[in-house]
MIKOLKOL-558219 format. One line per 8 residues: number of its first residue (from 1); for each residue x, y, z of C-alpha. Coordinates in nm, 3 decimals, decimal comma, padded with zeros to 5 digits. Example, Ala and Ser with C-alpha at 12.3 -4.5 7.8 and 13.67 -1.06 7.14 Angstrom:
# residues 2
1> 01,230/-00,450/00,780; 01,367/-00,106/00,714
***
This chain:
# residues 306
1> 01,451/08,412/-04,701; 01,682/08,674/-04,854; 01,705/09,032/-04,746; 01,638/09,325/-04,977; 01,591/09,696/-04,926; 01,217/09,673/-04,981; 00,991/09,598/-04,683; 00,736/09,320/-04,730
9> 00,411/09,202/-04,572; 00,423/08,991/-04,255; 00,553/08,710/-04,472; 00,490/08,680/-04,846; 00,477/08,307/-04,921; 00,672/08,171/-05,216; 00,581/07,908/-05,476; 00,219/07,911/-05,352
17> 00,070/07,752/-05,665; 00,322/07,469/-05,662; 00,265/07,404/-05,290; -00,112/07,403/-05,341; -00,090/07,158/-05,632; 00,139/06,925/-05,443; -00,104/06,898/-05,152; -00,409/06,827/-05,371
25> -00,421/06,459/-05,258; -00,459/06,581/-04,898; -00,761/06,801/-04,980; -00,986/06,622/-04,726; -00,713/06,543/-04,475; -00,482/06,701/-04,218; -00,159/06,886/-04,295; 00,105/07,023/-04,060
33> 00,234/07,365/-04,160; 00,555/07,345/-03,959; 00,654/07,709/-04,023; 00,328/07,899/-04,005; 00,481/08,249/-04,031; 00,220/08,485/-04,177; 00,003/08,182/-04,268; 00,026/08,266/-04,639
41> 00,063/07,904/-04,748; -00,200/07,787/-04,499; -00,454/08,044/-04,618; -00,394/07,952/-04,981; -00,437/07,580/-04,900; -00,755/07,636/-04,698; -00,894/07,852/-04,978; -00,821/07,584/-05,239
49> -00,939/07,292/-05,025; -01,240/07,383/-04,804; -01,235/07,050/-04,617; -00,863/07,055/-04,533; -00,751/07,094/-04,171; -00,413/07,243/-04,078; -00,203/07,229/-03,765; 00,013/07,543/-03,786
57> 00,335/07,543/-03,586; 00,577/07,829/-03,530; 00,848/07,909/-03,273; 00,770/08,280/-03,298; 00,491/08,405/-03,066; 00,429/08,692/-03,310; 00,330/08,439/-03,578; 00,081/08,269/-03,347
65> -00,062/08,601/-03,230; -00,117/08,706/-03,594; -00,261/08,373/-03,714; -00,597/08,407/-03,892; -00,909/08,294/-03,710; -01,035/07,988/-03,894; -01,184/07,680/-03,735; -00,987/07,464/-03,979
73> -00,651/07,607/-03,863; -00,505/07,514/-03,524; -00,206/07,738/-03,446; 00,047/07,616/-03,188; 00,363/07,786/-03,063; 00,612/07,501/-03,114; 00,925/07,401/-03,300; 00,863/07,161/-03,588
81> 01,151/06,960/-03,445; 00,906/06,863/-03,168; 00,667/06,702/-03,413; 00,697/06,361/-03,242; 00,569/06,495/-02,913; 00,300/06,703/-03,079; 00,150/06,423/-03,293; 00,212/06,129/-03,063
89> 00,096/05,816/-03,253; -00,108/06,016/-03,507; -00,031/06,036/-03,878; -00,098/06,329/-04,112; -00,152/06,366/-04,486; 00,115/06,629/-04,541; 00,395/06,832/-04,384; 00,505/07,171/-04,515
97> 00,829/07,338/-04,408; 00,908/07,687/-04,537; 01,250/07,731/-04,377; 01,451/08,036/-04,280; 01,354/08,375/-04,146; 01,025/08,547/-04,220; 00,974/08,890/-04,370; 00,823/09,005/-04,041
105> 01,135/08,900/-03,854; 01,363/09,071/-04,108; 01,159/09,390/-04,112; 01,138/09,427/-03,735; 01,474/09,584/-03,631; 01,417/09,491/-03,266; 01,445/09,122/-03,360; 01,804/09,174/-03,478
113> 01,792/08,963/-03,794; 01,875/09,229/-04,053; 02,213/09,370/-04,140; 02,037/09,661/-04,315; 01,888/09,820/-04,004; 02,002/09,896/-03,651; 01,880/09,666/-03,378; 01,993/09,453/-03,086
121> 02,198/09,143/-03,156; 01,918/08,899/-03,080; 01,819/08,676/-03,381; 01,606/08,438/-03,174; 01,317/08,292/-03,372; 01,129/08,206/-03,054; 01,140/08,205/-02,679; 01,249/07,841/-02,671
129> 01,614/07,944/-02,673; 01,808/08,168/-02,437; 02,120/08,211/-02,651; 02,131/08,538/-02,842; 02,351/08,660/-03,124; 02,509/08,900/-02,874; 02,645/08,602/-02,680; 02,809/08,448/-02,986
137> 02,951/08,773/-03,118; 03,092/08,897/-02,787; 03,177/08,585/-02,588; 03,272/08,297/-02,815; 03,643/08,226/-02,867; 03,786/08,335/-03,198; 03,830/07,982/-03,336; 03,473/07,878/-03,247
145> 03,339/08,193/-03,406; 03,540/08,133/-03,724; 03,416/07,773/-03,733; 03,053/07,885/-03,714; 03,099/08,136/-03,995; 03,270/07,873/-04,205; 03,025/07,592/-04,137; 02,691/07,772/-04,128
153> 02,770/08,065/-04,354; 03,012/07,897/-04,595; 03,211/08,220/-04,552; 03,550/08,209/-04,724; 03,682/08,500/-04,513; 03,572/08,345/-04,184; 03,913/08,382/-04,017; 03,955/08,747/-04,108
161> 03,601/08,829/-03,999; 03,638/08,647/-03,666; 03,961/08,834/-03,597; 03,787/09,165/-03,667; 03,491/09,079/-03,446; 03,715/08,984/-03,153; 03,928/09,297/-03,204; 03,619/09,527/-03,202
169> 03,441/09,382/-02,900; 03,208/09,472/-02,749; 02,973/09,492/-03,050; 02,625/09,590/-02,937; 02,403/09,619/-03,242; 02,342/09,478/-03,591; 02,460/09,787/-03,782; 02,794/09,789/-03,600
177> 02,843/09,417/-03,665; 02,767/09,468/-04,035; 03,022/09,751/-04,052; 03,292/09,543/-03,879; 03,236/09,261/-04,129; 03,242/09,497/-04,426; 03,571/09,648/-04,312; 03,724/09,302/-04,260
185> 03,674/09,156/-04,608; 03,872/09,242/-04,922; 03,725/09,512/-05,149; 03,613/09,263/-05,422; 03,395/09,086/-05,165; 03,206/09,410/-05,105; 03,108/09,469/-05,466; 02,829/09,217/-05,517
193> 02,593/09,130/-05,231; 02,633/09,264/-04,880; 02,942/09,114/-04,716; 02,756/09,057/-04,389; 02,488/08,840/-04,547; 02,661/08,505/-04,480; 02,779/08,615/-04,134; 02,426/08,700/-04,022
201> 02,300/08,372/-04,168; 02,566/08,172/-03,982; 02,505/08,341/-03,646; 02,128/08,306/-03,684; 02,159/07,932/-03,758; 02,381/07,888/-03,455; 02,148/08,083/-03,226; 01,841/07,884/-03,329
209> 02,015/07,548/-03,392; 01,832/07,543/-03,723; 02,015/07,257/-03,893; 01,970/07,023/-03,598; 01,602/07,117/-03,587; 01,576/07,044/-03,957; 01,743/06,706/-03,923; 01,512/06,601/-03,640
217> 01,210/06,759/-03,806; 01,258/06,582/-04,137; 01,285/06,244/-03,971; 00,976/06,311/-03,763; 00,781/06,435/-04,066; 00,857/06,117/-04,264; 00,770/05,902/-03,963; 00,429/06,068/-03,917
225> 00,319/06,079/-04,280; 00,033/05,851/-04,365; 00,070/05,636/-04,678; 00,072/05,868/-04,978; 00,118/06,163/-04,746; 00,341/06,437/-04,883; 00,643/06,627/-04,753; 00,708/06,968/-04,913
233> 01,017/07,171/-04,806; 01,122/07,513/-04,922; 01,480/07,605/-04,832; 01,684/07,921/-04,891; 02,047/07,819/-04,876; 02,260/07,524/-04,980; 02,304/07,382/-04,632; 01,931/07,333/-04,585
241> 01,873/07,214/-04,940; 02,150/06,961/-04,915; 01,999/06,812/-04,600; 01,652/06,792/-04,761; 01,787/06,643/-05,082; 01,982/06,376/-04,890; 01,693/06,286/-04,661; 01,460/06,236/-04,956
249> 01,727/06,029/-05,139; 01,784/05,816/-04,832; 01,413/05,760/-04,790; 01,371/05,669/-05,155; 01,655/05,416/-05,148; 01,557/05,050/-05,120; 01,801/04,768/-05,071; 02,146/04,876/-04,955
257> 02,312/04,539/-04,980; 02,634/04,506/-05,187; 02,550/04,462/-05,554; 02,720/04,121/-05,574; 02,489/03,970/-05,310; 02,247/03,734/-05,492; 01,966/03,784/-05,238; 01,879/04,092/-05,035
265> 01,982/04,053/-04,676; 01,903/04,401/-04,541; 01,529/04,382/-04,591; 01,515/04,753/-04,641; 01,231/04,899/-04,850; 01,191/05,251/-04,978; 00,977/05,473/-04,756; 00,959/05,776/-04,987
273> 00,909/05,853/-05,354; 01,063/06,176/-05,479; 00,806/06,401/-05,646; 01,059/06,655/-05,776; 01,336/06,518/-05,997; 01,501/06,856/-05,979; 01,453/07,137/-05,732; 01,170/07,375/-05,820
281> 01,255/07,743/-05,817; 01,042/08,059/-05,845; 00,969/08,196/-06,188; 01,122/08,523/-06,308; 00,781/08,685/-06,259; 00,759/08,575/-05,897; 01,112/08,692/-05,825; 01,031/09,032/-05,974
289> 00,718/09,058/-05,762; 00,892/08,923/-05,450; 01,274/08,961/-05,470; 01,314/08,774/-05,141; 01,196/08,455/-05,314; 01,498/08,443/-05,547; 01,693/08,189/-05,343; 01,399/07,960/-05,272
297> 01,434/07,591/-05,361; 01,144/07,346/-05,327; 01,168/06,968/-05,298; 00,886/06,722/-05,233; 00,835/06,354/-05,163; 00,550/06,114/-05,102; 00,531/05,841/-04,838; 00,527/05,501/-05,003
305> 00,221/05,290/-04,915; 00,317/04,990/-04,704
***
């Protein structure tokens, strides 16, 4: 989720109509909402499908504490990467992942996610991790810090920013970190979007090990989908979207034998069918109503019946 100057509700869900339509085949089944947040998607789904049941997971205890009281919704404080342990041998009819940081997390300065307000360098999505942004910013070696900014933020000025961070240590709060980053980059890089945007993204991903959680979670989601069960993922930056796109493509691929082999020897069959030929993005009207949705990208797939 992007940051803007305007505060938002706990978490305003994006692409709600599309998500609801994609889960229509699961109307009488069980879905895992792996990123419950403010439960916006879950509430919309339960409203549309009265017989649906949802298991709502979130790392953030605030999300669980604020979950709506509905007998059809079972909230659990957990990381969707732990789906295997949560479901055991069970299958479900759908898995929804709305990745990234919630509006509530961005708009709560004490959580340390926003470069637009002053708060501690925390950035933990839940209590399941002890590493904080403060540890990375103030303790990691320069080269490791630059590598994180480059890999997780796709930051072209990673070296300059890492040098500036090390030079200005200790850095104790989000506003100071944002100022150090802004001073480190060339003037043209400060003219469009906030120069600290990618830096905060990179540090947040490192703190929460988000890409590893996504890799594990996608595999677990596919494994636990019942035949014709659906996977719907909303991502907010290219690193996430690339992983989702590749996982769906890998699942949709059948035989991987060399093309000159007359008979298949691998025995591999497709396990997924892509439901979105191209990524689905919010409409101009939705972006105007909710500017934080502008970078959202939705991809979906269906488990192939055995």
